C-alpha positions as CSV (number, residue, x, y, z in Angstrom):
1,X,1.7,-26.4,65.2
2,X,3.1,-26.9,61.9
3,X,2.0,-24.1,59.3
4,X,-0.1,-25.4,56.4
5,X,1.4,-24.9,52.7
6,X,-1.0,-22.9,50.6
7,X,-3.0,-25.0,48.0
8,X,-1.6,-24.3,44.4
9,X,-2.5,-25.8,41.0
10,X,0.5,-27.8,40.2
11,X,0.1,-27.9,36.5
12,X,-0.3,-24.0,36.2
13,X,3.0,-23.8,38.3
14,X,4.7,-26.1,35.9
15,X,3.7,-24.1,33.0
16,X,4.9,-20.8,34.6
17,X,8.3,-22.8,35.3
18,X,8.3,-23.3,31.8
19,X,7.9,-19.6,30.8
20,X,10.4,-18.5,33.5
21,X,13.0,-20.9,32.3
22,X,12.7,-19.9,28.7
23,X,13.1,-16.3,29.8
24,X,16.2,-16.6,31.7
25,X,17.7,-18.6,28.7
26,X,17.1,-15.4,26.6
27,X,17.5,-17.3,23.2
28,X,15.4,-19.4,21.0
29,X,15.1,-23.0,22.3
30,X,14.2,-26.3,20.6
31,X,11.7,-28.7,21.9
32,X,14.5,-31.2,23.0
33,X,16.4,-28.5,25.1
34,X,13.3,-27.4,26.8
35,X,12.4,-31.1,27.5
36,X,15.8,-31.8,29.1
37,X,16.0,-28.6,31.1
38,X,12.6,-29.1,32.6
39,X,12.8,-32.9,33.3
40,X,9.3,-33.4,32.0
41,X,8.2,-36.2,29.7
42,X,8.0,-35.4,26.0
43,X,4.2,-35.8,26.2
44,X,3.8,-33.4,29.1
45,X,6.2,-30.9,27.8
46,X,4.4,-30.9,24.3
47,X,1.0,-30.0,26.0
48,X,2.7,-27.1,27.7
49,X,4.4,-25.7,24.8
50,X,1.2,-26.1,22.5
51,X,-1.0,-24.4,25.1
52,X,1.3,-21.6,25.9
53,X,2.0,-20.9,22.3
54,X,-1.8,-21.0,21.7
55,X,-2.3,-18.4,24.1
56,X,0.4,-16.3,22.7
57,X,2.7,-16.6,25.7
58,X,5.2,-18.4,23.7
59,X,6.0,-17.9,19.9
60,X,7.0,-21.0,18.0
61,X,9.0,-20.3,14.9
62,X,7.9,-22.8,12.1
63,X,11.1,-22.4,10.2
64,X,13.4,-23.0,12.8
65,X,11.2,-25.0,15.3
66,X,12.2,-23.0,18.2
67,X,10.4,-21.1,21.0
68,X,10.8,-17.8,22.3
69,X,8.5,-15.5,24.6
70,X,5.4,-14.5,22.7
71,X,3.9,-10.9,22.4
72,X,1.0,-11.6,24.9
73,X,3.7,-11.6,27.6
74,X,4.9,-8.2,26.4
75,X,1.3,-7.1,26.2
76,X,0.7,-8.1,29.8
77,X,4.0,-6.6,31.1
78,X,3.3,-3.3,29.4
79,X,-0.1,-3.4,31.4
80,X,1.6,-4.1,34.6
81,X,4.0,-1.3,34.3
82,X,1.6,1.2,32.6
83,X,3.9,0.9,29.5
84,X,5.9,3.5,31.3
85,X,9.2,2.5,30.2
86,X,8.5,2.4,26.5
87,X,6.6,5.7,26.5
88,X,9.3,7.4,28.5
89,X,11.8,6.2,25.9
90,X,9.7,7.4,23.0
91,X,8.7,10.8,24.6
92,X,11.4,13.0,23.5
93,X,11.6,11.6,20.2
94,X,7.9,11.7,19.5
95,X,8.0,15.6,20.9
96,X,10.8,16.5,18.6
97,X,8.8,14.9,15.5
98,X,5.8,16.7,16.4
99,X,7.6,20.0,16.8
100,X,9.6,19.6,13.5
101,X,6.7,18.4,11.3
102,X,3.9,20.3,13.0
103,X,1.9,17.1,13.0
104,X,0.0,15.4,15.7
105,X,1.8,12.2,16.6
106,X,0.5,9.2,18.6
107,X,1.5,5.8,19.7
108,X,-0.9,2.9,19.6
109,X,-0.1,-0.5,21.5
110,X,-1.6,-4.0,21.1
111,X,-4.8,-4.9,23.0
112,X,-7.2,-7.6,22.4
113,X,-9.9,-5.1,21.4
114,X,-7.5,-3.6,18.9
115,X,-4.6,-0.9,18.6
116,X,-5.1,1.2,21.7
117,X,-3.9,4.9,21.9
118,X,-1.4,5.4,24.6
119,X,0.1,8.7,24.1
120,X,-0.6,11.7,22.0
121,X,2.0,14.5,21.3
122,X,0.6,17.5,19.6
123,X,1.9,21.4,18.8
124,X,-1.4,21.9,16.8
125,X,-4.4,22.5,19.3
126,X,-7.8,22.8,18.5
127,X,-7.9,20.1,15.6
128,X,-10.1,17.0,16.4
129,X,-8.1,14.0,15.0
130,X,-11.1,11.5,16.0
131,X,-8.9,9.8,18.8
132,X,-7.8,10.3,22.5
133,X,-6.1,8.4,25.2
134,X,-7.7,4.9,25.4
135,X,-9.2,5.0,22.0
136,X,-9.3,1.7,20.0
137,X,-8.6,2.3,16.4
138,X,-10.5,0.9,13.5
139,X,-8.9,-1.4,11.1
140,X,-9.7,1.1,8.2
141,X,-7.2,3.4,10.0
142,X,-3.7,3.6,9.1
143,X,-2.8,2.4,12.5
144,X,-5.1,-0.4,12.0
145,X,-3.6,-1.2,8.7
146,X,-0.3,-1.6,10.3
147,X,-1.7,-3.9,13.2
148,X,-3.7,-6.1,10.5
149,X,-0.6,-6.5,8.2
150,X,1.7,-7.4,11.3
151,X,-0.7,-9.3,13.3
152,X,1.4,-12.6,14.0
153,X,1.8,-13.1,17.5
154,X,-0.9,-10.7,18.5
155,X,-4.3,-11.8,19.9
156,X,-6.4,-9.7,17.3
157,X,-8.8,-12.2,16.2
158,X,-11.8,-10.7,17.7
159,X,-11.0,-7.0,16.5
160,X,-10.4,-8.5,13.0
161,X,-13.5,-10.5,12.8
162,X,-15.6,-7.6,14.2
163,X,-14.1,-5.1,11.8
164,X,-14.5,-7.6,8.8
165,X,-18.3,-8.3,9.2
166,X,-18.9,-4.8,8.1
167,X,-16.9,-5.1,4.9
168,X,-17.9,-6.5,1.6
169,X,-16.0,-9.2,-0.4
170,X,-14.7,-6.6,-2.7
171,X,-13.5,-4.4,0.1
172,X,-11.8,-7.3,1.9
173,X,-10.0,-8.2,-1.1
174,X,-8.8,-4.6,-1.7
175,X,-7.4,-4.6,1.8
176,X,-5.6,-7.8,1.2
177,X,-3.9,-6.3,-1.8
178,X,-3.1,-3.1,0.0
179,X,-1.3,-5.3,2.9
180,X,1.1,-6.3,0.4
181,X,2.3,-2.7,-0.1
182,X,2.1,-2.2,3.8
183,X,4.4,-5.3,4.6
184,X,6.7,-4.3,1.7
185,X,7.2,-0.5,2.7
186,X,6.4,-0.7,6.5
187,X,4.1,2.3,5.9
188,X,0.3,2.9,5.6
189,X,-1.7,5.9,4.9
190,X,-5.3,6.7,5.1
191,X,-7.3,9.6,3.9
192,X,-10.0,10.9,6.2
193,X,-10.3,7.5,8.3
194,X,-12.0,9.3,11.1
195,X,-12.6,12.9,10.7
196,X,-13.3,14.8,7.5
197,X,-10.2,16.7,6.3
198,X,-8.1,14.8,8.8
199,X,-5.7,12.0,7.4
200,X,-3.1,9.7,8.9
201,X,0.0,7.6,8.1
202,X,1.5,5.0,10.4
203,X,4.8,2.9,10.7
204,X,5.3,-0.2,12.8
205,X,7.7,-0.7,15.9
206,X,9.1,-4.1,16.1
207,X,10.8,-6.0,18.9
208,X,14.3,-8.1,18.3
209,X,12.0,-10.9,17.2
210,X,10.5,-8.8,14.4
211,X,7.0,-9.0,16.0
212,X,4.9,-5.8,16.2
213,X,5.0,-4.0,19.7
214,X,3.6,-0.6,18.7
215,X,2.6,1.8,15.7
216,X,3.7,5.2,15.2
217,X,1.1,7.4,13.8
218,X,1.0,10.9,12.3
219,X,-2.5,12.9,12.1
220,X,-3.1,16.2,10.5
221,X,-4.8,17.8,7.5
222,X,-4.8,15.5,4.5
223,X,-2.7,17.9,2.4
224,X,0.0,17.6,5.0
225,X,0.0,13.9,5.6
226,X,2.5,11.7,3.4
227,X,0.8,9.4,1.1
228,X,3.6,7.0,0.4
229,X,7.0,5.9,2.4
230,X,9.4,8.2,0.0
231,X,8.0,11.5,1.6
232,X,10.6,13.2,3.8
233,X,8.3,13.0,6.8
234,X,7.4,9.2,6.2
235,X,11.4,8.7,6.2
236,X,11.6,10.6,9.4
237,X,8.9,8.2,11.0
238,X,10.8,5.2,9.5
239,X,13.9,6.1,11.2
240,X,12.0,7.0,14.4
241,X,10.6,3.4,14.1
242,X,14.0,1.9,13.9
243,X,15.3,3.7,17.0
244,X,12.4,2.7,19.0
245,X,12.8,-0.9,17.8
246,X,16.1,-1.0,19.3
247,X,14.7,-0.4,22.7
248,X,11.7,-2.9,22.4
249,X,12.4,-6.4,23.9
């Protein structure tokens, strides 16, 4: 008796095939290239590319009109792997930074609910930093500022909308002004965002497409936390960010 083939959703399979093809090419691809390699009609491939881009699985560069894999795929891949590879790579660097500076260091990764604390390195025990593994950090934290400033390609609309509801128009305008400095210097600092006397500063980690994949944050007593990117410890964080960005796909 002939074995029955499992039922599939062909349109879904087609979309997955498009993603796999772009992934294998490992380069930005134009619409015409994708259409030729998939042998789909222009109308159909346009629908697939639009849907995948809106969902964050593809990223469309508006300047070059090319498509590459989106951050949503990285986020799902990180979830599947437990973010093991990135954290394993970062571990020795983050330990060294915490030991050298005496500050608590953490890495936050993107999630739909906002920046999620994935790992914490601390040599100062007994200090409540206001966060633990699995904590979703607020917009008004230094980590939140980094994610807000470099949100392109991330699925953060829900987190941003919920955070903005509690802010006045004046506060929202002030944040937008601060974002200009964050983007220029790749650095954010906040005084006592979660716990009294405890402050933080953060820097971004990008992938090869210059999309945000993580934030490095230093936490400690407010007199020890850098308040600008010129501070020696801030420069160490920026150097660490560059190293980890080299490992991020």
